[in-house]
PyMOL commands that place a pseudoatom at each C-alpha (Angstrom):
pseudoatom trace, name=CA, resn=UNK, resi=1, chain=A, elem=C, hetatm=0, pos=[18.119, -30.629, -57.687]
pseudoatom trace, name=CA, resn=UNK, resi=2, chain=A, elem=C, hetatm=0, pos=[14.521, -29.800, -56.583]
pseudoatom trace, name=CA, resn=UNK, resi=3, chain=A, elem=C, hetatm=0, pos=[16.284, -30.096, -53.016]
pseudoatom trace, name=CA, resn=UNK, resi=4, chain=A, elem=C, hetatm=0, pos=[18.498, -27.062, -53.814]
pseudoatom trace, name=CA, resn=UNK, resi=5, chain=A, elem=C, hetatm=0, pos=[16.180, -25.205, -55.846]
pseudoatom trace, name=CA, resn=UNK, resi=6, chain=A, elem=C, hetatm=0, pos=[13.872, -25.453, -52.639]
pseudoatom trace, name=CA, resn=UNK, resi=7, chain=A, elem=C, hetatm=0, pos=[16.295, -24.243, -50.537]
pseudoatom trace, name=CA, resn=UNK, resi=8, chain=A, elem=C, hetatm=0, pos=[17.246, -21.041, -52.406]
pseudoatom trace, name=CA, resn=UNK, resi=9, chain=A, elem=C, hetatm=0, pos=[13.529, -20.099, -52.788]
pseudoatom trace, name=CA, resn=UNK, resi=10, chain=A, elem=C, hetatm=0, pos=[12.944, -20.724, -49.125]
pseudoatom trace, name=CA, resn=UNK, resi=11, chain=A, elem=C, hetatm=0, pos=[16.318, -18.890, -48.061]
pseudoatom trace, name=CA, resn=UNK, resi=12, chain=A, elem=C, hetatm=0, pos=[14.997, -15.955, -50.793]
pseudoatom trace, name=CA, resn=UNK, resi=13, chain=A, elem=C, hetatm=0, pos=[11.273, -15.964, -49.113]
pseudoatom trace, name=CA, resn=UNK, resi=14, chain=A, elem=C, hetatm=0, pos=[12.676, -15.253, -45.562]
pseudoatom trace, name=CA, resn=UNK, resi=15, chain=A, elem=C, hetatm=0, pos=[14.233, -12.071, -46.905]
pseudoatom trace, name=CA, resn=UNK, resi=16, chain=A, elem=C, hetatm=0, pos=[11.077, -10.883, -48.885]
pseudoatom trace, name=CA, resn=UNK, resi=17, chain=A, elem=C, hetatm=0, pos=[9.263, -11.743, -45.847]
pseudoatom trace, name=CA, resn=UNK, resi=18, chain=A, elem=C, hetatm=0, pos=[11.825, -9.547, -44.121]
pseudoatom trace, name=CA, resn=UNK, resi=19, chain=A, elem=C, hetatm=0, pos=[12.033, -6.796, -46.263]
pseudoatom trace, name=CA, resn=UNK, resi=20, chain=A, elem=C, hetatm=0, pos=[7.839, -6.386, -46.443]
pseudoatom trace, name=CA, resn=UNK, resi=21, chain=A, elem=C, hetatm=0, pos=[8.163, -6.719, -42.556]
pseudoatom trace, name=CA, resn=UNK, resi=22, chain=A, elem=C, hetatm=0, pos=[10.754, -3.597, -42.675]
pseudoatom trace, name=CA, resn=UNK, resi=23, chain=A, elem=C, hetatm=0, pos=[8.424, -1.555, -45.598]
pseudoatom trace, name=CA, resn=UNK, resi=24, chain=A, elem=C, hetatm=0, pos=[5.354, -1.836, -42.912]
pseudoatom trace, name=CA, resn=UNK, resi=25, chain=A, elem=C, hetatm=0, pos=[7.458, -0.627, -40.525]
pseudoatom trace, name=CA, resn=UNK, resi=26, chain=A, elem=C, hetatm=0, pos=[8.765, 2.452, -42.252]
pseudoatom trace, name=CA, resn=UNK, resi=27, chain=A, elem=C, hetatm=0, pos=[4.907, 3.310, -43.717]
pseudoatom trace, name=CA, resn=UNK, resi=28, chain=A, elem=C, hetatm=0, pos=[3.145, 2.337, -40.140]
pseudoatom trace, name=CA, resn=UNK, resi=29, chain=A, elem=C, hetatm=0, pos=[4.980, 2.678, -37.001]
pseudoatom trace, name=CA, resn=UNK, resi=30, chain=A, elem=C, hetatm=0, pos=[8.024, 4.804, -37.938]
pseudoatom trace, name=CA, resn=UNK, resi=31, chain=A, elem=C, hetatm=0, pos=[6.375, 7.877, -38.502]
pseudoatom trace, name=CA, resn=UNK, resi=32, chain=A, elem=C, hetatm=0, pos=[3.884, 7.726, -35.378]
pseudoatom trace, name=CA, resn=UNK, resi=33, chain=A, elem=C, hetatm=0, pos=[7.139, 7.094, -32.956]
pseudoatom trace, name=CA, resn=UNK, resi=34, chain=A, elem=C, hetatm=0, pos=[8.776, 9.799, -34.563]
pseudoatom trace, name=CA, resn=UNK, resi=35, chain=A, elem=C, hetatm=0, pos=[5.734, 12.227, -33.906]
pseudoatom trace, name=CA, resn=UNK, resi=36, chain=A, elem=C, hetatm=0, pos=[5.365, 10.860, -30.595]
pseudoatom trace, name=CA, resn=UNK, resi=37, chain=A, elem=C, hetatm=0, pos=[9.114, 11.841, -29.683]
pseudoatom trace, name=CA, resn=UNK, resi=38, chain=A, elem=C, hetatm=0, pos=[8.528, 15.502, -30.719]
pseudoatom trace, name=CA, resn=UNK, resi=39, chain=A, elem=C, hetatm=0, pos=[5.813, 16.096, -29.237]
pseudoatom trace, name=CA, resn=UNK, resi=40, chain=A, elem=C, hetatm=0, pos=[7.009, 14.786, -25.644]
pseudoatom trace, name=CA, resn=UNK, resi=41, chain=A, elem=C, hetatm=0, pos=[10.434, 16.865, -26.748]
pseudoatom trace, name=CA, resn=UNK, resi=42, chain=A, elem=C, hetatm=0, pos=[8.104, 20.006, -27.280]
pseudoatom trace, name=CA, resn=UNK, resi=43, chain=A, elem=C, hetatm=0, pos=[5.981, 18.885, -24.120]
pseudoatom trace, name=CA, resn=UNK, resi=44, chain=A, elem=C, hetatm=0, pos=[9.261, 18.588, -21.665]
pseudoatom trace, name=CA, resn=UNK, resi=45, chain=A, elem=C, hetatm=0, pos=[10.899, 21.939, -23.191]
pseudoatom trace, name=CA, resn=UNK, resi=46, chain=A, elem=C, hetatm=0, pos=[7.819, 23.531, -22.464]
pseudoatom trace, name=CA, resn=UNK, resi=47, chain=A, elem=C, hetatm=0, pos=[7.597, 22.588, -18.913]
pseudoatom trace, name=CA, resn=UNK, resi=48, chain=A, elem=C, hetatm=0, pos=[11.149, 23.675, -18.507]
pseudoatom trace, name=CA, resn=UNK, resi=49, chain=A, elem=C, hetatm=0, pos=[14.064, 20.864, -16.866]
pseudoatom trace, name=CA, resn=UNK, resi=50, chain=A, elem=C, hetatm=0, pos=[14.099, 22.721, -13.582]
pseudoatom trace, name=CA, resn=UNK, resi=51, chain=A, elem=C, hetatm=0, pos=[10.396, 21.927, -12.629]
pseudoatom trace, name=CA, resn=UNK, resi=52, chain=A, elem=C, hetatm=0, pos=[10.731, 18.186, -14.007]
pseudoatom trace, name=CA, resn=UNK, resi=53, chain=A, elem=C, hetatm=0, pos=[13.813, 18.328, -11.752]
pseudoatom trace, name=CA, resn=UNK, resi=54, chain=A, elem=C, hetatm=0, pos=[11.801, 19.786, -8.380]
pseudoatom trace, name=CA, resn=UNK, resi=55, chain=A, elem=C, hetatm=0, pos=[8.916, 17.332, -9.377]
pseudoatom trace, name=CA, resn=UNK, resi=56, chain=A, elem=C, hetatm=0, pos=[11.115, 14.004, -9.699]
pseudoatom trace, name=CA, resn=UNK, resi=57, chain=A, elem=C, hetatm=0, pos=[12.723, 14.851, -6.268]
pseudoatom trace, name=CA, resn=UNK, resi=58, chain=A, elem=C, hetatm=0, pos=[9.648, 15.254, -4.427]
pseudoatom trace, name=CA, resn=UNK, resi=59, chain=A, elem=C, hetatm=0, pos=[8.427, 12.093, -6.173]
pseudoatom trace, name=CA, resn=UNK, resi=60, chain=A, elem=C, hetatm=0, pos=[11.473, 10.307, -4.785]
pseudoatom trace, name=CA, resn=UNK, resi=61, chain=A, elem=C, hetatm=0, pos=[10.652, 11.146, -1.450]
pseudoatom trace, name=CA, resn=UNK, resi=62, chain=A, elem=C, hetatm=0, pos=[8.207, 7.873, -1.074]
pseudoatom trace, name=CA, resn=UNK, resi=63, chain=A, elem=C, hetatm=0, pos=[9.231, 4.497, -2.042]
pseudoatom trace, name=CA, resn=UNK, resi=64, chain=A, elem=C, hetatm=0, pos=[6.015, 3.929, -3.874]
pseudoatom trace, name=CA, resn=UNK, resi=65, chain=A, elem=C, hetatm=0, pos=[5.942, 6.900, -5.498]
pseudoatom trace, name=CA, resn=UNK, resi=66, chain=A, elem=C, hetatm=0, pos=[9.299, 6.531, -6.844]
pseudoatom trace, name=CA, resn=UNK, resi=67, chain=A, elem=C, hetatm=0, pos=[8.673, 3.112, -8.279]
pseudoatom trace, name=CA, resn=UNK, resi=68, chain=A, elem=C, hetatm=0, pos=[5.438, 4.192, -10.117]
pseudoatom trace, name=CA, resn=UNK, resi=69, chain=A, elem=C, hetatm=0, pos=[4.798, 7.694, -10.733]
pseudoatom trace, name=CA, resn=UNK, resi=70, chain=A, elem=C, hetatm=0, pos=[8.757, 8.785, -11.168]
pseudoatom trace, name=CA, resn=UNK, resi=71, chain=A, elem=C, hetatm=0, pos=[9.249, 5.978, -13.257]
pseudoatom trace, name=CA, resn=UNK, resi=72, chain=A, elem=C, hetatm=0, pos=[6.168, 6.394, -15.622]
pseudoatom trace, name=CA, resn=UNK, resi=73, chain=A, elem=C, hetatm=0, pos=[7.193, 9.824, -16.153]
pseudoatom trace, name=CA, resn=UNK, resi=74, chain=A, elem=C, hetatm=0, pos=[10.993, 9.153, -16.782]
pseudoatom trace, name=CA, resn=UNK, resi=75, chain=A, elem=C, hetatm=0, pos=[9.842, 6.216, -19.472]
pseudoatom trace, name=CA, resn=UNK, resi=76, chain=A, elem=C, hetatm=0, pos=[7.355, 8.828, -20.730]
pseudoatom trace, name=CA, resn=UNK, resi=77, chain=A, elem=C, hetatm=0, pos=[9.201, 11.841, -21.201]
pseudoatom trace, name=CA, resn=UNK, resi=78, chain=A, elem=C, hetatm=0, pos=[12.917, 10.562, -20.824]
pseudoatom trace, name=CA, resn=UNK, resi=79, chain=A, elem=C, hetatm=0, pos=[12.616, 7.431, -22.772]
pseudoatom trace, name=CA, resn=UNK, resi=80, chain=A, elem=C, hetatm=0, pos=[15.341, 4.788, -23.388]
pseudoatom trace, name=CA, resn=UNK, resi=81, chain=A, elem=C, hetatm=0, pos=[18.265, 5.114, -22.169]
pseudoatom trace, name=CA, resn=UNK, resi=82, chain=A, elem=C, hetatm=0, pos=[17.618, 8.545, -19.867]
pseudoatom trace, name=CA, resn=UNK, resi=83, chain=A, elem=C, hetatm=0, pos=[14.838, 7.083, -18.188]
pseudoatom trace, name=CA, resn=UNK, resi=84, chain=A, elem=C, hetatm=0, pos=[17.334, 5.591, -15.660]
pseudoatom trace, name=CA, resn=UNK, resi=85, chain=A, elem=C, hetatm=0, pos=[18.707, 8.531, -15.223]
pseudoatom trace, name=CA, resn=UNK, resi=86, chain=A, elem=C, hetatm=0, pos=[16.219, 9.860, -12.753]
pseudoatom trace, name=CA, resn=UNK, resi=87, chain=A, elem=C, hetatm=0, pos=[17.525, 7.278, -10.272]
pseudoatom trace, name=CA, resn=UNK, resi=88, chain=A, elem=C, hetatm=0, pos=[19.681, 10.806, -9.458]
pseudoatom trace, name=CA, resn=UNK, resi=89, chain=A, elem=C, hetatm=0, pos=[16.967, 11.953, -7.272]
pseudoatom trace, name=CA, resn=UNK, resi=90, chain=A, elem=C, hetatm=0, pos=[16.874, 9.271, -4.781]
pseudoatom trace, name=CA, resn=UNK, resi=91, chain=A, elem=C, hetatm=0, pos=[18.572, 8.041, -2.236]
pseudoatom trace, name=CA, resn=UNK, resi=92, chain=A, elem=C, hetatm=0, pos=[21.525, 5.512, -2.554]
pseudoatom trace, name=CA, resn=UNK, resi=93, chain=A, elem=C, hetatm=0, pos=[19.372, 2.758, -1.232]
pseudoatom trace, name=CA, resn=UNK, resi=94, chain=A, elem=C, hetatm=0, pos=[16.726, 3.161, -3.549]
pseudoatom trace, name=CA, resn=UNK, resi=95, chain=A, elem=C, hetatm=0, pos=[18.465, 3.276, -6.803]
pseudoatom trace, name=CA, resn=UNK, resi=96, chain=A, elem=C, hetatm=0, pos=[19.102, -0.153, -7.953]
pseudoatom trace, name=CA, resn=UNK, resi=97, chain=A, elem=C, hetatm=0, pos=[15.570, -0.404, -6.928]
pseudoatom trace, name=CA, resn=UNK, resi=98, chain=A, elem=C, hetatm=0, pos=[14.513, 2.296, -9.410]
pseudoatom trace, name=CA, resn=UNK, resi=99, chain=A, elem=C, hetatm=0, pos=[16.531, 0.675, -12.191]
pseudoatom trace, name=CA, resn=UNK, resi=100, chain=A, elem=C, hetatm=0, pos=[14.704, -2.930, -11.582]
pseudoatom trace, name=CA, resn=UNK, resi=101, chain=A, elem=C, hetatm=0, pos=[11.409, -1.242, -11.559]
pseudoatom trace, name=CA, resn=UNK, resi=102, chain=A, elem=C, hetatm=0, pos=[12.506, 0.576, -14.939]
pseudoatom trace, name=CA, resn=UNK, resi=103, chain=A, elem=C, hetatm=0, pos=[13.764, -2.595, -16.712]
pseudoatom trace, name=CA, resn=UNK, resi=104, chain=A, elem=C, hetatm=0, pos=[11.041, -4.453, -15.384]
pseudoatom trace, name=CA, resn=UNK, resi=105, chain=A, elem=C, hetatm=0, pos=[8.374, -2.180, -17.297]
pseudoatom trace, name=CA, resn=UNK, resi=106, chain=A, elem=C, hetatm=0, pos=[9.913, -1.581, -20.268]
pseudoatom trace, name=CA, resn=UNK, resi=107, chain=A, elem=C, hetatm=0, pos=[7.834, -3.846, -22.144]
pseudoatom trace, name=CA, resn=UNK, resi=108, chain=A, elem=C, hetatm=0, pos=[4.656, -2.579, -20.685]
pseudoatom trace, name=CA, resn=UNK, resi=109, chain=A, elem=C, hetatm=0, pos=[5.689, 0.673, -21.037]
pseudoatom trace, name=CA, resn=UNK, resi=110, chain=A, elem=C, hetatm=0, pos=[6.253, 0.014, -24.842]
pseudoatom trace, name=CA, resn=UNK, resi=111, chain=A, elem=C, hetatm=0, pos=[2.852, -1.774, -25.226]
pseudoatom trace, name=CA, resn=UNK, resi=112, chain=A, elem=C, hetatm=0, pos=[1.068, 1.520, -24.929]
pseudoatom trace, name=CA, resn=UNK, resi=113, chain=A, elem=C, hetatm=0, pos=[3.548, 4.121, -25.743]
pseudoatom trace, name=CA, resn=UNK, resi=114, chain=A, elem=C, hetatm=0, pos=[5.775, 2.601, -28.597]
pseudoatom trace, name=CA, resn=UNK, resi=115, chain=A, elem=C, hetatm=0, pos=[8.056, 6.303, -28.022]
pseudoatom trace, name=CA, resn=UNK, resi=116, chain=A, elem=C, hetatm=0, pos=[9.567, 4.643, -25.163]
pseudoatom trace, name=CA, resn=UNK, resi=117, chain=A, elem=C, hetatm=0, pos=[11.908, 2.689, -26.259]
pseudoatom trace, name=CA, resn=UNK, resi=118, chain=A, elem=C, hetatm=0, pos=[11.249, 2.449, -30.062]
pseudoatom trace, name=CA, resn=UNK, resi=119, chain=A, elem=C, hetatm=0, pos=[14.160, -0.201, -30.629]
pseudoatom trace, name=CA, resn=UNK, resi=120, chain=A, elem=C, hetatm=0, pos=[13.096, -3.150, -28.808]
pseudoatom trace, name=CA, resn=UNK, resi=121, chain=A, elem=C, hetatm=0, pos=[9.226, -2.224, -30.507]
pseudoatom trace, name=CA, resn=UNK, resi=122, chain=A, elem=C, hetatm=0, pos=[9.567, -5.325, -32.481]
pseudoatom trace, name=CA, resn=UNK, resi=123, chain=A, elem=C, hetatm=0, pos=[9.195, -7.565, -29.914]
pseudoatom trace, name=CA, resn=UNK, resi=124, chain=A, elem=C, hetatm=0, pos=[6.123, -5.875, -29.165]
pseudoatom trace, name=CA, resn=UNK, resi=125, chain=A, elem=C, hetatm=0, pos=[4.774, -5.754, -32.509]
pseudoatom trace, name=CA, resn=UNK, resi=126, chain=A, elem=C, hetatm=0, pos=[5.993, -9.596, -32.720]
pseudoatom trace, name=CA, resn=UNK, resi=127, chain=A, elem=C, hetatm=0, pos=[3.517, -10.772, -30.083]
pseudoatom trace, name=CA, resn=UNK, resi=128, chain=A, elem=C, hetatm=0, pos=[0.853, -8.464, -31.049]
pseudoatom trace, name=CA, resn=UNK, resi=129, chain=A, elem=C, hetatm=0, pos=[0.980, -9.589, -34.780]
pseudoatom trace, name=CA, resn=UNK, resi=130, chain=A, elem=C, hetatm=0, pos=[0.517, -13.295, -33.000]
pseudoatom trace, name=CA, resn=UNK, resi=131, chain=A, elem=C, hetatm=0, pos=[-2.203, -11.983, -31.029]
pseudoatom trace, name=CA, resn=UNK, resi=132, chain=A, elem=C, hetatm=0, pos=[-4.279, -10.529, -34.058]
pseudoatom trace, name=CA, resn=UNK, resi=133, chain=A, elem=C, hetatm=0, pos=[-3.454, -13.687, -36.263]
pseudoatom trace, name=CA, resn=UNK, resi=134, chain=A, elem=C, hetatm=0, pos=[-5.758, -15.581, -33.746]
pseudoatom trace, name=CA, resn=UNK, resi=135, chain=A, elem=C, hetatm=0, pos=[-8.459, -12.725, -34.275]
pseudoatom trace, name=CA, resn=UNK, resi=136, chain=A, elem=C, hetatm=0, pos=[-7.899, -10.567, -31.427]
pseudoatom trace, name=CA, resn=UNK, resi=137, chain=A, elem=C, hetatm=0, pos=[-7.446, -7.602, -30.430]
pseudoatom trace, name=CA, resn=UNK, resi=138, chain=A, elem=C, hetatm=0, pos=[-4.091, -6.262, -28.901]
pseudoatom trace, name=CA, resn=UNK, resi=139, chain=A, elem=C, hetatm=0, pos=[-5.590, -3.655, -26.736]
pseudoatom trace, name=CA, resn=UNK, resi=140, chain=A, elem=C, hetatm=0, pos=[-6.717, -5.492, -24.089]
pseudoatom trace, name=CA, resn=UNK, resi=141, chain=A, elem=C, hetatm=0, pos=[-4.084, -7.796, -24.324]
pseudoatom trace, name=CA, resn=UNK, resi=142, chain=A, elem=C, hetatm=0, pos=[-1.607, -4.169, -24.088]
pseudoatom trace, name=CA, resn=UNK, resi=143, chain=A, elem=C, hetatm=0, pos=[-3.556, -2.980, -20.945]
pseudoatom trace, name=CA, resn=UNK, resi=144, chain=A, elem=C, hetatm=0, pos=[-3.221, -6.365, -19.170]
pseudoatom trace, name=CA, resn=UNK, resi=145, chain=A, elem=C, hetatm=0, pos=[0.328, -6.422, -19.636]
pseudoatom trace, name=CA, resn=UNK, resi=146, chain=A, elem=C, hetatm=0, pos=[0.927, -3.073, -18.245]
pseudoatom trace, name=CA, resn=UNK, resi=147, chain=A, elem=C, hetatm=0, pos=[-1.277, -3.637, -15.148]
pseudoatom trace, name=CA, resn=UNK, resi=148, chain=A, elem=C, hetatm=0, pos=[0.860, -6.740, -14.390]
pseudoatom trace, name=CA, resn=UNK, resi=149, chain=A, elem=C, hetatm=0, pos=[3.974, -5.275, -15.453]
pseudoatom trace, name=CA, resn=UNK, resi=150, chain=A, elem=C, hetatm=0, pos=[3.996, -2.922, -13.129]
pseudoatom trace, name=CA, resn=UNK, resi=151, chain=A, elem=C, hetatm=0, pos=[2.347, -4.430, -10.157]
pseudoatom trace, name=CA, resn=UNK, resi=152, chain=A, elem=C, hetatm=0, pos=[5.353, -6.666, -10.592]
pseudoatom trace, name=CA, resn=UNK, resi=153, chain=A, elem=C, hetatm=0, pos=[7.429, -3.974, -11.337]
pseudoatom trace, name=CA, resn=UNK, resi=154, chain=A, elem=C, hetatm=0, pos=[6.480, -2.524, -7.834]
pseudoatom trace, name=CA, resn=UNK, resi=155, chain=A, elem=C, hetatm=0, pos=[7.457, -5.654, -6.082]
pseudoatom trace, name=CA, resn=UNK, resi=156, chain=A, elem=C, hetatm=0, pos=[10.458, -6.317, -7.447]
pseudoatom trace, name=CA, resn=UNK, resi=157, chain=A, elem=C, hetatm=0, pos=[11.751, -2.847, -6.323]
pseudoatom trace, name=CA, resn=UNK, resi=158, chain=A, elem=C, hetatm=0, pos=[10.653, -3.204, -2.986]
pseudoatom trace, name=CA, resn=UNK, resi=159, chain=A, elem=C, hetatm=0, pos=[12.929, -6.861, -2.636]
pseudoatom trace, name=CA, resn=UNK, resi=160, chain=A, elem=C, hetatm=0, pos=[15.827, -5.052, -4.644]
pseudoatom trace, name=CA, resn=UNK, resi=161, chain=A, elem=C, hetatm=0, pos=[15.872, -2.910, -1.400]
pseudoatom trace, name=CA, resn=UNK, resi=162, chain=A, elem=C, hetatm=0, pos=[15.596, -4.950, 1.173]
pseudoatom trace, name=CA, resn=UNK, resi=163, chain=A, elem=C, hetatm=0, pos=[18.325, -7.648, -0.339]
pseudoatom trace, name=CA, resn=UNK, resi=164, chain=A, elem=C, hetatm=0, pos=[20.072, -4.444, -1.611]
pseudoatom trace, name=CA, resn=UNK, resi=165, chain=A, elem=C, hetatm=0, pos=[20.262, -2.707, 2.252]
pseudoatom trace, name=CA, resn=UNK, resi=166, chain=A, elem=C, hetatm=0, pos=[21.284, -6.277, 3.565]
pseudoatom trace, name=CA, resn=UNK, resi=167, chain=A, elem=C, hetatm=0, pos=[24.157, -6.809, 1.268]
pseudoatom trace, name=CA, resn=UNK, resi=168, chain=A, elem=C, hetatm=0, pos=[25.201, -2.919, 1.945]
pseudoatom trace, name=CA, resn=UNK, resi=169, chain=A, elem=C, hetatm=0, pos=[25.375, -3.454, 5.574]
pseudoatom trace, name=CA, resn=UNK, resi=170, chain=A, elem=C, hetatm=0, pos=[27.087, -6.613, 5.398]
pseudoatom trace, name=CA, resn=UNK, resi=171, chain=A, elem=C, hetatm=0, pos=[29.697, -5.234, 3.145]
pseudoatom trace, name=CA, resn=UNK, resi=172, chain=A, elem=C, hetatm=0, pos=[29.884, -2.092, 5.240]
pseudoatom trace, name=CA, resn=UNK, resi=173, chain=A, elem=C, hetatm=0, pos=[28.625, 0.249, 2.588]
pseudoatom trace, name=CA, resn=UNK, resi=174, chain=A, elem=C, hetatm=0, pos=[27.096, 3.518, 4.256]
pseudoatom trace, name=CA, resn=UNK, resi=175, chain=A, elem=C, hetatm=0, pos=[23.075, 2.946, 3.867]
pseudoatom trace, name=CA, resn=UNK, resi=176, chain=A, elem=C, hetatm=0, pos=[21.381, 6.521, 3.516]
pseudoatom trace, name=CA, resn=UNK, resi=177, chain=A, elem=C, hetatm=0, pos=[17.297, 6.942, 4.096]
for i in range(1, 177): cmd.bond("trace and resi %d" % i, "trace and resi %d" % (i + 1))
show_as sticks, trace
zoom trace
């Protein structure tokens, strides 16, 4: 009988802990993310979509700029899932690479800018909670994660482009740019 009672208590404690975590999120991070979303939508509206489109097309002329600056700006202002729509400004040969860069930088962007993908915030918060439990600050981790993630993303983007062009030529698909 003690085993059953222990199991029930343990089972219930999981949901109590989940409820406490949910309450912490509702009181802490959710209002911050909502305010960030409102501010960035307001800034984007002030800048005007036409200007953003022209600027994006300008950045798309250079591979490194398209895999860094365009991807960063897309994450920052468009957030998930609209971040991928910025690929329309790129030549066909760079689109798959841009998607790869965006997918790779999801976590690093989220570590510093939680508004970019609030649906996956729990991943970063779990990591941060573990780091804080060790008595360490998360700001340094977030910055290192951001830098390493972007370095990896650019390398992946360039490699993905080479692979895509190779496979496209092999299959007879037109490769522009």
